Backbone bond lengths (Angstrom), bond angles and torsions (degrees), N, CA, C in turn:
res aa  C-N    CA-C-N  psi(-1)  N-CA   C-N-CA  omega(-1)  CA-C   N-CA-C  phi
1 X - - - 1.457 - - 1.521 110.58 -
2 X 1.314 115.21 -45.53 1.451 120.38 179.16 1.533 110.08 -64.79
3 X 1.347 117.64 -41.39 1.466 121.47 178.59 1.516 110.59 -61.19
4 X 1.346 115.34 -42.38 1.457 119.18 -178.63 1.524 111.08 -62.48
5 X 1.347 115.74 -39.93 1.453 118.89 -178.76 1.529 110.61 -65.93
6 X 1.320 116.65 -42.97 1.466 120.94 179.15 1.525 110.11 -63.16
7 X 1.342 115.85 -41.90 1.468 120.83 -178.96 1.531 110.67 -62.45
8 X 1.337 116.85 -45.63 1.464 120.48 179.40 1.523 110.50 -63.45
9 X 1.351 115.72 -41.15 1.457 119.76 -179.90 1.528 111.28 -61.94
10 X 1.334 115.99 -43.07 1.459 119.62 179.62 1.526 111.27 -64.65
11 X 1.335 116.30 -38.62 1.459 119.53 177.24 1.521 111.40 -62.32
12 X 1.348 115.64 -41.43 1.452 120.32 178.75 1.528 110.66 -61.68
13 X 1.337 115.62 -47.06 1.451 120.04 -178.74 1.532 110.83 -64.47
14 X 1.336 116.60 -39.41 1.466 120.35 178.20 1.525 110.43 -63.41
15 X 1.335 115.10 -40.49 1.452 118.68 178.42 1.511 112.18 -63.89
16 X 1.340 115.56 -38.65 1.458 119.07 179.09 1.515 111.14 -65.38
17 X 1.329 115.62 -42.89 1.458 119.86 -179.03 1.525 110.48 -64.08
18 X 1.336 115.34 -45.05 1.465 119.47 -176.22 1.526 111.48 -67.95
19 X 1.362 117.05 -31.67 1.457 119.58 -177.27 1.507 112.19 -79.37
20 X 1.362 117.08 -18.62 1.462 120.59 -179.26 1.520 110.54 -85.64
21 X 1.317 115.40 68.44 1.457 118.99 179.16 1.528 109.12 -78.30
22 X 1.297 115.92 166.34 1.459 121.63 -175.78 1.527 111.57 -54.10
23 X 1.338 115.77 126.37 1.454 125.77 175.55 1.522 113.48 66.04
24 X 1.343 118.35 12.75 1.463 121.10 174.81 1.527 107.81 -127.10
25 X 1.338 116.21 100.94 1.463 121.29 -174.83 1.536 112.39 -107.94
26 X 1.308 116.69 17.01 1.466 119.30 -174.48 1.520 112.80 -63.86
27 X 1.334 117.66 -30.13 1.466 120.90 -178.80 1.526 112.02 -108.04
28 X 1.315 117.19 16.86 1.458 120.20 -176.84 1.526 111.52 -95.79
29 X 1.303 116.51 150.73 1.462 122.47 174.13 1.523 108.55 -137.91
30 X 1.315 114.95 149.42 1.456 119.72 172.42 1.517 109.24 -82.95
31 X 1.306 115.36 166.67 1.460 120.81 178.09 1.518 109.70 -93.47
32 X 1.339 115.39 137.05 1.457 122.04 179.13 1.524 108.72 -121.48
33 X 1.307 115.40 119.17 1.460 122.37 -175.99 1.522 109.46 -111.86
34 X 1.334 116.30 137.19 1.469 121.33 174.51 1.521 108.67 -118.18
35 X 1.329 115.79 123.22 1.461 121.79 174.62 1.528 109.23 -90.86
36 X 1.321 116.36 146.15 1.459 122.80 -175.80 1.520 109.64 -110.81
37 X 1.347 116.09 133.99 1.464 119.59 -176.06 1.520 110.82 -142.59
38 X 1.333 114.94 141.94 1.471 120.56 170.84 1.522 108.00 -145.18
39 X 1.327 115.67 118.74 1.466 121.04 -179.96 1.524 111.77 -112.97
40 X 1.329 117.45 3.93 1.455 119.98 178.04 1.509 111.84 60.94
41 X 1.316 116.01 -121.80 1.462 121.57 -178.69 1.522 112.03 -109.95
42 X 1.316 116.59 16.75 1.463 120.98 179.73 1.509 111.61 -130.74
43 X 1.312 116.35 -155.98 1.453 122.10 -178.98 1.524 112.70 -109.20
44 X 1.320 116.45 -17.79 1.460 120.12 -177.03 1.524 111.03 -81.54
45 X 1.309 116.20 146.85 1.465 122.80 179.30 1.523 110.11 -73.83
46 X 1.346 117.12 119.75 1.469 121.14 179.09 1.534 110.98 -123.37
47 X 1.324 116.26 15.94 1.466 120.32 178.20 1.524 112.22 -51.31
48 X 1.357 120.37 -48.67 1.472 119.59 -177.81 1.517 113.80 -62.44
49 X 1.327 117.38 -26.40 1.464 120.76 -178.89 1.522 112.20 -79.44
50 X 1.318 117.09 -26.34 1.463 120.70 -170.70 1.525 114.85 -111.56
51 X 1.330 117.84 -25.51 1.470 120.24 -172.11 1.521 109.84 -127.86
52 X 1.328 116.05 124.37 1.467 120.47 -178.53 1.521 113.19 -128.18
53 X 1.329 116.42 6.47 1.459 120.46 -176.39 1.527 106.98 -154.65
54 X 1.331 117.85 130.66 1.467 120.47 -176.45 1.526 110.44 -139.64
55 X 1.330 115.39 134.54 1.459 121.72 170.57 1.527 108.54 -110.59
56 X 1.327 116.67 142.13 1.461 122.15 -179.85 1.524 110.31 -115.50
57 X 1.346 116.14 137.80 1.456 122.83 178.56 1.530 107.40 -129.35
58 X 1.337 117.18 132.02 1.454 121.92 179.18 1.528 108.81 -114.91
59 X 1.340 115.96 125.89 1.464 122.47 -179.59 1.525 109.21 -116.24
60 X 1.343 115.76 139.87 1.458 118.78 175.76 1.526 110.22 -84.52
61 X 1.343 117.69 -174.55 1.459 120.42 -175.49 1.527 113.03 -74.18
62 X 1.332 117.05 -2.92 1.464 121.08 174.49 1.525 111.11 -104.04
63 X 1.347 116.46 15.07 1.471 123.64 179.15 1.522 112.90 64.98
64 X 1.319 116.27 23.45 1.465 119.43 175.94 1.518 108.87 -92.06
65 X 1.334 116.13 132.41 1.462 120.20 177.39 1.523 107.75 -79.75
66 X 1.326 115.91 109.17 1.462 120.34 -175.09 1.520 112.85 -96.95
67 X 1.335 116.00 -11.58 1.468 118.33 -176.51 1.525 108.50 -161.76
68 X 1.328 116.29 141.11 1.463 121.19 172.84 1.523 108.42 -148.07
69 X 1.318 115.32 146.95 1.463 119.60 -178.20 1.510 109.84 -160.85
70 X 1.331 114.29 152.32 1.461 121.88 171.35 1.527 107.69 -85.33
71 X 1.329 117.53 126.61 1.455 119.30 177.14 1.529 109.50 -68.98
72 X 1.307 116.27 146.28 1.460 120.61 179.28 1.523 109.89 -72.03
73 X 1.327 115.61 163.81 1.464 120.17 176.59 1.525 110.55 -58.65
74 X 1.325 116.49 -37.97 1.463 120.48 -179.81 1.523 111.11 -65.54
75 X 1.317 117.15 -39.63 1.466 120.54 178.23 1.524 111.17 -65.55
76 X 1.327 116.26 -42.16 1.468 119.88 -179.79 1.530 110.40 -65.95
77 X 1.319 116.27 -45.83 1.467 119.59 179.66 1.523 111.61 -64.37
78 X 1.323 116.51 -37.34 1.458 120.57 179.30 1.519 113.59 -82.56
79 X 1.366 116.85 -8.04 1.461 123.39 -179.65 1.526 111.50 54.70
80 X 1.321 115.89 43.59 1.457 120.79 -177.48 1.527 109.48 -157.57
81 X 1.346 115.38 139.48 1.454 119.86 176.46 1.519 109.75 -138.74
82 X 1.320 115.54 148.66 1.465 122.81 177.21 1.521 108.18 -99.98
83 X 1.343 117.01 123.63 1.460 119.94 179.94 1.523 110.34 -67.42
84 X 1.319 116.86 147.00 1.470 119.73 176.75 1.528 109.71 -69.61
85 X 1.332 118.23 161.61 1.470 120.40 176.66 1.529 110.64 -63.04
86 X 1.324 117.02 120.62 1.468 121.62 178.04 1.525 108.90 -135.02
87 X 1.319 115.07 158.65 1.463 121.11 -174.84 1.526 111.63 -66.61
88 X 1.324 115.28 162.02 1.456 120.15 175.97 1.527 110.00 -59.44
89 X 1.340 115.73 143.82 1.457 119.76 179.52 1.509 111.68 148.94
90 X 1.335 114.84 -175.60 1.457 121.79 -179.93 1.521 109.58 -104.12
91 X 1.326 115.42 135.34 1.456 121.53 -176.12 1.530 110.65 -135.20
92 X 1.305 114.83 159.67 1.458 120.93 169.83 1.520 107.49 -120.03
93 X 1.326 115.15 126.63 1.460 121.28 -179.50 1.524 107.81 -106.51
94 X 1.326 116.65 124.49 1.467 121.88 -179.38 1.521 108.37 -115.77
95 X 1.336 115.45 133.93 1.461 121.68 177.93 1.529 108.57 -118.87
96 X 1.323 115.92 130.11 1.468 121.66 178.06 1.521 108.60 -112.64
97 X 1.337 116.47 120.11 1.456 121.41 -176.92 1.513 113.19 -95.02
98 X 1.326 116.48 135.62 1.470 125.80 175.95 1.524 115.05 65.36
99 X 1.326 119.60 40.89 1.464 120.21 178.68 1.529 112.32 -84.35
100 X 1.315 117.08 56.78 1.465 120.51 -176.24 1.528 112.01 -65.26
101 X 1.333 116.11 -44.54 1.471 120.81 -179.96 1.525 109.32 -125.69
102 X 1.323 114.85 42.08 1.461 122.12 -175.00 1.522 109.96 -122.77
103 X 1.313 115.74 138.67 1.468 121.49 178.78 1.522 109.43 -117.79
104 X 1.333 116.08 143.65 1.463 122.20 177.82 1.521 108.86 -105.67
105 X 1.335 115.70 131.67 1.460 121.48 177.93 1.532 110.36 -119.79
106 X 1.322 116.76 154.66 1.458 122.01 173.98 1.508 115.11 89.65
107 X 1.325 118.32 14.57 1.460 120.80 -177.32 1.533 112.60 -68.65
108 X 1.311 117.70 -20.28 1.470 120.60 -177.83 1.533 112.61 -103.68
109 X 1.332 117.76 6.29 1.463 120.14 -173.28 1.528 113.70 -76.82
110 X 1.332 117.67 -34.88 1.468 122.48 -177.53 1.525 111.92 58.24
111 X 1.311 118.11 36.44 1.468 121.87 -178.56 1.521 112.03 -118.35
112 X 1.324 117.06 17.80 1.451 119.53 178.64 1.517 111.66 109.47
113 X 1.339 114.60 157.59 1.460 119.25 -175.64 1.528 112.98 -74.37
114 X 1.326 117.49 -12.91 1.462 119.65 174.69 1.520 111.44 -75.15
115 X 1.333 117.08 -8.61 1.474 121.16 178.27 1.534 111.98 -104.68
116 X 1.330 116.51 -2.54 1.470 120.19 173.97 1.523 106.35 -94.70
117 X 1.325 116.78 114.89 1.462 122.22 -168.05 1.520 111.58 -120.21
118 X 1.338 115.96 143.84 1.462 119.49 173.34 1.527 109.59 -128.10
119 X 1.331 114.74 137.72 1.460 121.41 -178.75 1.510 110.47 -160.09
120 X 1.309 116.36 178.16 1.456 122.62 -176.45 1.527 112.23 -60.20
121 X 1.325 115.35 140.96 1.473 120.30 173.40 1.524 110.71 -53.96
122 X 1.336 115.80 -40.60 1.466 120.15 -178.92 1.522 111.43 -62.40
123 X 1.323 116.76 -38.69 1.468 119.67 179.61 1.522 110.84 -62.76
124 X 1.320 117.13 -50.58 1.464 120.03 -177.32 1.526 111.27 -64.54
125 X 1.339 116.64 -28.04 1.471 120.08 -179.51 1.524 112.01 -86.79
126 X 1.331 117.98 -2.35 1.454 121.32 178.66 1.519 114.02 79.15
127 X 1.341 116.28 17.95 1.463 119.92 179.40 1.532 110.62 -93.78
128 X 1.336 115.65 170.49 1.462 120.98 175.14 1.527 109.13 -65.25
129 X 1.319 116.52 134.45 1.460 121.84 -178.95 1.521 109.39 -105.66
130 X 1.330 116.25 131.42 1.463 120.82 178.19 1.526 112.19 -107.47
131 X 1.337 117.46 -6.59 1.455 120.55 179.01 1.516 111.01 158.60
132 X 1.325 115.07 175.67 1.458 121.76 -179.72 1.523 110.21 -112.74
133 X 1.333 115.52 167.64 1.459 120.20 171.23 1.532 109.29 -67.78
134 X 1.328 116.41 163.47 1.470 121.22 174.25 1.521 107.67 -81.49
135 X 1.325 115.78 84.15 1.457 122.82 -166.56 1.531 112.97 -90.83
136 X 1.343 114.08 146.51 1.458 122.61 176.21 1.522 108.21 -137.56
137 X 1.343 116.53 148.44 1.460 120.55 -177.26 1.530 110.11 -131.90
138 X 1.329 115.47 142.22 1.464 121.91 174.85 1.514 108.70 -136.89
139 X 1.327 116.40 149.40 1.460 120.79 -179.06 1.522 109.35 -147.65
140 X 1.332 116.41 134.92 1.469 120.89 177.36 1.521 109.39 -137.76
141 X 1.313 115.21 151.58 1.465 121.04 172.36 1.523 108.18 -93.75
142 X 1.314 115.19 138.71 1.456 120.09 -177.67 1.528 109.62 -135.38
143 X 1.314 116.69 125.65 1.460 121.36 175.37 1.526 109.04 -103.89
144 X 1.319 115.93 125.12 1.459 121.85 176.48 1.525 107.17 -94.40
145 X 1.329 116.36 117.37 1.460 122.86 -174.97 1.527 111.07 -96.84
146 X 1.326 116.53 164.83 1.472 118.57 173.80 1.523 110.05 -58.09
147 X 1.309 114.99 152.30 1.462 119.48 -176.50 1.524 111.57 -59.91
148 X 1.327 114.88 139.01 1.460 121.38 174.58 1.519 107.78 -132.56
149 X 1.329 115.82 124.06 1.465 119.48 179.83 1.525 111.39 -69.01
150 X 1.335 117.13 -17.21 1.463 120.62 179.99 1.526 112.08 -91.48
151 X 1.336 117.55 -17.51 1.462 121.21 179.74 1.531 107.92 -109.06
152 X 1.309 116.53 89.23 1.454 120.61 -174.71 1.534 112.66 -74.06
153 X 1.340 116.60 -43.62 1.462 120.84 -175.00 1.523 109.44 -135.72
154 X 1.340 116.13 136.03 1.461 122.12 172.80 1.518 108.52 -116.03
155 X 1.331 115.96 141.41 1.459 120.80 -176.19 1.529 110.81 -116.40
156 X 1.325 114.74 144.31 1.460 122.48 175.05 1.529 107.26 -134.42
157 X 1.322 116.51 161.09 1.467 120.71 -177.61 1.516 110.20 -129.62
158 X 1.330 116.84 124.54 1.460 122.87 179.15 1.524 109.72 -105.17
159 X 1.330 116.38 117.30 1.458 122.03 178.73 1.533 109.15 -95.85
160 X 1.317 116.93 122.25 1.461 121.19 178.79 1.528 111.27 -81.80
161 X 1.328 114.76 151.97 1.462 122.62 172.38 1.520 108.06 -132.28
162 X 1.309 117.33 150.95 1.467 121.16 -177.88 1.524 110.87 -70.11
163 X 1.329 115.29 144.63 1.468 122.17 176.85 1.524 111.00 -117.21
164 X 1.332 117.81 12.90 1.457 120.44 -174.78 1.530 110.90 -144.42
165 X 1.334 114.71 161.13 1.462 123.58 166.02 1.534 107.56 -109.53
166 X 1.323 116.52 146.32 1.462 121.35 168.48 1.526 108.28 -90.32
167 X 1.310 116.99 135.36 1.466 121.83 177.45 1.530 108.97 -128.24
168 X 1.322 116.98 132.31 1.463 120.75 174.26 1.524 108.86 -132.41
169 X 1.321 115.21 148.70 1.459 121.11 -175.55 1.525 109.70 -136.29
170 X 1.332 116.02 134.68 1.462 122.76 171.58 1.523 107.73 -123.17
171 X 1.327 116.52 126.00 1.468 121.45 179.65 1.525 108.65 -120.29
172 X 1.327 115.64 127.50 1.463 121.18 -179.91 1.524 110.28 -119.38
173 X 1.328 115.75 134.96 1.462 121.25 171.39 1.501 116.53 75.98
174 X 1.322 117.81 13.88 1.463 119.51 178.77 1.524 109.84 -73.91
175 X 1.328 117.37 145.78 1.466 119.46 178.17 1.522 111.34 -66.14
176 X 1.318 116.05 141.82 1.473 123.87 -179.77 1.529 110.88 53.08
177 X 1.317 116.44 -143.92 1.462 122.01 179.40 1.524 107.69 -112.28
178 X 1.323 118.58 99.78 1.466 120.78 -173.87 1.524 113.09 -73.22
179 X 1.315 114.55 157.70 1.461 122.11 172.03 1.525 107.83 -99.42
180 X 1.335 116.62 139.38 1.461 121.77 -179.74 1.524 108.41 -115.58
181 X 1.330 116.03 125.08 1.462 120.67 -178.73 1.524 110.04 -131.10
182 X 1.322 115.04 156.20 1.460 122.70 171.86 1.522 107.18 -118.11
183 X 1.316 117.44 124.92 1.458 121.22 179.87 1.527 109.82 -110.42
184 X 1.327 115.54 151.31 1.461 120.95 177.17 1.510 115.04 79.17
185 X 1.337 118.26 12.79 1.467 120.20 -178.74 1.527 110.56 -80.94
186 X 1.329 115.30 156.55 1.467 121.39 178.69 1.524 109.63 -82.81
187 X 1.327 118.58 127.01 1.465 120.00 -176.86 1.520 114.14 -83.63
188 X 1.329 118.18 -12.63 1.461 119.32 -179.45 1.532 110.39 -152.83
189 X 1.343 113.93 164.27 1.469 123.07 178.57 1.517 108.03 -129.66
190 X 1.340 117.42 150.36 1.465 119.13 -179.03 1.532 111.25 -96.44
191 X 1.323 115.98 176.72 1.459 121.20 -176.10 1.532 112.78 -77.45
192 X 1.335 117.33 3.82 1.459 121.68 165.77 1.527 110.65 -94.55
193 X 1.335 115.43 4.60 1.468 124.04 -178.20 1.525 112.16 64.55
194 X 1.325 116.16 39.34 1.465 122.60 177.16 1.522 108.02 -116.31
195 X 1.338 116.34 123.49 1.466 120.48 -179.52 1.522 110.55 -71.06
196 X 1.327 115.33 153.02 1.459 121.40 -176.33 1.518 111.65 -60.30
197 X 1.329 115.40 137.92 1.462 120.84 173.07 1.530 110.45 -115.14
198 X 1.338 116.00 -3.73 1.464 120.71 -177.85 1.515 113.03 -103.04
199 X 1.316 117.52 2.99 1.459 120.27 -177.66 1.524 109.42 -146.81
200 X 1.311 117.41 133.24 1.457 122.35 177.42 1.520 109.31 -122.45
201 X 1.318 115.43 151.79 1.453 119.84 -175.87 1.515 110.56 -147.21
202 X 1.329 115.57 160.62 1.460 121.83 174.90 1.517 109.48 -106.59
203 X 1.329 116.35 127.19 1.453 122.66 174.64 1.530 108.67 -100.29
204 X 1.314 116.05 134.90 1.462 121.59 176.23 1.525 107.12 -104.51
205 X 1.321 116.80 110.48 1.462 120.46 -172.80 1.522 111.67 -77.35
206 X 1.319 116.01 147.84 1.455 121.42 173.49 1.523 108.37 -80.91
207 X 1.327 117.16 127.62 1.459 121.50 -173.31 1.529 111.93 -111.37
208 X 1.337 114.41 156.60 1.458 122.10 175.51 1.527 107.74 -127.00
209 X 1.336 116.87 125.52 1.464 122.67 -179.72 1.515 108.94 -104.42
210 X 1.332 116.24 132.49 1.466 119.12 -178.06 1.525 112.67 -81.37
211 X 1.333 116.81 1.36 1.460 120.87 179.14 1.516 113.47 86.46
212 X 1.323 116.76 -3.58 1.473 119.81 179.93 1.529 109.12 -120.26
213 X 1.325 117.45 -85.07 1.461 119.72 -176.35 1.522 113.49 -141.98
214 X 1.328 117.37 6.44 1.456 120.27 -175.78 1.528 110.95 -113.87
215 X 1.332 115.56 131.17 1.460 122.57 175.89 1.527 107.60 -123.54
216 X 1.317 116.75 132.81 1.459 120.67 179.94 1.524 110.75 -125.59
217 X 1.322 115.01 156.75 1.460 121.51 176.65 1.518 108.28 -156.89
218 X 1.306 115.85 152.99 1.458 119.37 174.17 1.515 109.00 -153.01
219 X 1.329 115.33 154.60 1.461 120.53 -179.09 1.523 109.25 -165.44
220 X 1.319 114.81 172.04 1.460 121.95 169.73 1.521 107.97 -109.31
221 X 1.328 115.93 143.89 1.465 121.09 175.29 1.525 108.08 -132.16
222 X 1.335 116.34 161.81 1.456 120.27 176.83 1.531 110.04 -67.94
223 X 1.321 115.86 159.71 1.466 121.19 -176.61 1.529 109.64 -83.40
224 X 1.353 115.76 75.41 1.462 121.81 -178.24 1.532 110.84 -57.95
225 X 1.325 115.76 152.53 1.457 121.10 -175.93 1.524 112.82 -92.64
226 X 1.316 117.57 -24.77 1.458 121.41 -174.95 1.525 109.91 -116.07
227 X 1.332 116.77 98.93 1.463 120.93 -179.45 1.526 112.37 -69.68
228 X 1.336 117.25 -20.84 1.465 121.37 -177.01 1.524 112.23 -61.77
229 X 1.319 116.18 -31.98 1.464 120.19 -173.95 1.516 113.98 -97.60
230 X 1.335 117.24 6.69 1.455 120.92 -178.99 1.529 109.61 -107.59
231 X 1.342 116.18 129.70 1.461 120.97 -177.10 1.529 110.72 -130.95
232 X 1.313 115.00 140.38 1.459 122.47 168.12 1.515 106.57 -96.25
233 X 1.337 116.63 125.96 1.461 119.95 -177.25 1.524 110.98 -127.16
234 X 1.314 114.83 141.45 1.457 122.35 173.67 1.521 107.03 -108.86
235 X 1.336 116.12 122.85 1.456 121.75 -176.15 1.516 110.51 -116.73
236 X 1.346 116.23 151.57 1.456 119.24 174.34 1.522 110.07 -83.22
237 X 1.301 116.65 -178.22 1.462 121.05 -174.58 1.529 112.71 -61.38
238 X 1.330 116.67 -26.94 1.468 120.99 -179.49 1.521 112.36 -91.69
239 X 1.334 117.09 0.09 1.457 120.47 179.89 1.511 114.06 93.50
240 X 1.324 116.61 3.89 1.459 120.12 177.65 1.519 111.24 -71.48
241 X 1.300 116.61 144.36 1.461 121.33 -176.04 1.525 111.63 -81.80
242 X 1.333 115.87 120.24 1.454 121.43 177.72 1.527 111.76 -96.89
243 X 1.319 116.73 -31.59 1.463 121.48 179.29 1.516 109.11 -157.33
244 X 1.338 116.69 148.36 1.456 122.29 179.36 1.528 108.33 -142.89
245 X 1.319 116.45 123.23 1.467 121.52 -177.91 1.516 109.83 -121.41
246 X 1.318 116.54 122.25 1.456 121.76 177.26 1.527 109.13 -78.43
247 X 1.329 116.35 128.71 1.465 120.70 179.73 1.518 111.33 -57.07
248 X 1.332 117.55 -42.41 1.464 120.83 -176.53 1.522 110.81 -61.09
249 X 1.329 117.42 -43.94 1.461 121.41 -179.90 1.527 110.96 -65.87
250 X 1.333 115.84 -43.40 1.461 120.22 -178.14 1.533 110.98 -65.70
251 X 1.337 116.43 -41.87 1.461 120.11 179.85 1.517 111.59 -67.90
252 X 1.329 117.31 -35.48 1.462 120.70 177.73 1.525 110.73 -65.98
253 X 1.328 116.24 -42.90 1.464 120.56 179.42 1.530 111.73 -64.95
254 X 1.319 116.57 -26.98 1.471 120.92 -175.61 1.526 112.23 -119.62
255 X 1.329 115.86 33.06 1.470 120.61 -176.19 1.525 112.79 -63.73
256 X 1.322 118.65 -22.61 1.463 120.86 178.40 1.530 111.87 -75.95
257 X 1.324 116.34 -15.65 1.465 120.78 -176.03 1.527 113.84 -111.98
258 X 1.348 117.01 -22.41 1.465 120.55 -175.98 1.519 109.04 -128.71
259 X 1.327 116.24 121.65 1.457 122.54 -179.39 1.529 109.40 -121.54
260 X 1.322 116.34 104.34 1.462 121.00 -174.72 1.530 113.39 -77.79
261 X 1.323 117.62 0.97 1.458 119.54 174.77 1.528 111.47 -85.17
262 X 1.319 116.90 -11.71 1.459 120.62 -179.97 1.523 110.57 -78.57
263 X 1.329 116.23 166.93 1.460 120.75 174.66 1.521 111.53 -73.62
264 X 1.324 115.94 -52.70 1.456 120.52 -179.08 1.525 109.24 -90.67
265 X 1.323 115.49 101.49 1.465 122.09 -177.01 1.522 109.50 -119.73
266 X 1.310 115.50 123.47 1.459 122.02 176.89 1.523 107.55 -119.74
267 X 1.341 116.15 123.13 1.466 121.63 -179.79 1.526 107.65 -111.55
268 X 1.341 117.88 102.11 1.466 121.06 -176.16 1.539 111.83 -104.17
269 X 1.317 116.47 137.16 1.460 122.15 179.41 1.530 110.25 -118.07
270 X 1.324 115.85 139.66 1.462 121.87 168.91 1.529 107.00 -122.72
271 X 1.341 115.73 119.37 1.463 121.42 -176.31 1.525 108.85 -118.54
272 X 1.320 116.30 119.48 1.467 121.50 -178.17 1.527 110.12 -116.33
273 X 1.324 115.45 124.75 1.456 121.11 175.67 1.530 108.72 -93.98
274 X 1.321 116.52 101.41 1.469 120.44 172.57 1.529 108.69 -72.26
275 X 1.325 113.75 -35.91 1.462 124.30 172.66 1.521 106.02 -160.47
276 X 1.317 117.74 177.70 1.463 119.59 179.45 1.524 112.04 -64.09
277 X 1.323 117.27 -26.15 1.460 121.01 -178.91 1.525 112.97 -101.42
278 X 1.323 116.65 -1.52 1.459 120.42 -177.86 1.535 108.62 -129.00
279 X 1.338 114.48 96.05 1.456 120.89 -177.46 1.534 108.60 -118.77
280 X 1.332 115.94 126.84 1.456 121.72 -177.70 1.535 108.69 -110.37
281 X 1.334 116.35 128.80 1.458 121.78 -179.20 1.535 108.79 -117.77
282 X 1.314 116.81 121.10 1.461 122.40 -179.26 1.523 109.98 -141.34
283 X 1.325 115.51 -179.00 1.457 120.77 168.26 1.525 108.48 -76.88
284 X 1.318 119.18 148.23 1.465 120.71 177.46 1.523 111.41 -61.76
285 X 1.316 116.14 155.36 1.460 121.35 -178.93 1.521 111.55 -59.14
286 X 1.344 117.43 -42.29 1.454 120.34 -178.42 1.517 112.28 -64.88
287 X 1.337 117.43 -26.65 1.454 120.31 178.51 1.522 110.88 -73.34
288 X 1.298 115.21 -39.20 1.463 120.48 -178.16 1.522 111.30 -61.10
289 X 1.335 116.69 -34.84 1.465 119.67 179.16 1.529 110.80 -92.09
290 X 1.368 115.44 15.41 1.451 121.99 172.06 1.526 113.78 66.40
291 X 1.327 117.02 31.10 1.463 120.12 173.49 1.507 106.71 -100.12
292 X 1.316 116.30 95.25 1.462 122.24 -173.96 1.516 110.74 -101.91
293 X 1.338 119.12 119.38 1.456 121.14 179.55 1.513 111.50 -73.96
294 X 1.297 116.76 161.40 1.458 122.93 -179.07 1.521 109.40 -101.59
295 X 1.336 115.44 114.86 1.460 119.69 179.42 1.519 111.76 -85.12
296 X 1.376 116.14 -14.65 1.467 120.38 175.95 1.480 114.47 48.96
């Protein structure tokens, strides 16, 4: 598949070169390059640490998706891609980072970028969802101008922004092997990088038991807008509720440690069952001493 794409691309470029005969530029196009960048919440480039897979979508001025492609490993590593030959006009180029198990819907709707949605493959297939990819989105406007023999290459820069929160959970002393779920989470985000506010879903997290008294889980979720309606719940084997923590309350209590306006946001929970009626919810010990793991 990759060979075929390279072969077609080379044929296209050869055709362009051969058609650009002296003083006849009717079939000529300039090259348009887009560089990819992600600096998170700082100034240093951290794209290689956070993004290893990128899909590109090109929309015309009527919001029609005229082209889409998976960037090659070389393009991702080099943080640069060459746009395919396209007609003169105004375009919007959208890049989706890390869509390993993510599907995009609404590409043929032509009703605006708020109707182009990306979410977990499991969600669209109606299966149980345990989390999302560590997703990032970038968007740039690109104008394709008439050919100029003096302007060989034009450059553009796409800045990525995070489309997810990292969530981790530690549960101590819960009876049996508890189930950990997140309720009220957004199952998809649109191409304006806004998480859904019209749909809520429950994620069932994959858990790891240490064989004694500790259960852990972690996942990525979309960057929901309303923390009031999102809850972390610990359930017993029969589905009975053992503990329920509202995201809004937890974030307010820990506002000095967790800032959801940043790109890289990690929301960690430590839940201790002193008894069934005495449950303590805090930040994990490792977070308090500022040892923050990399969810990448």
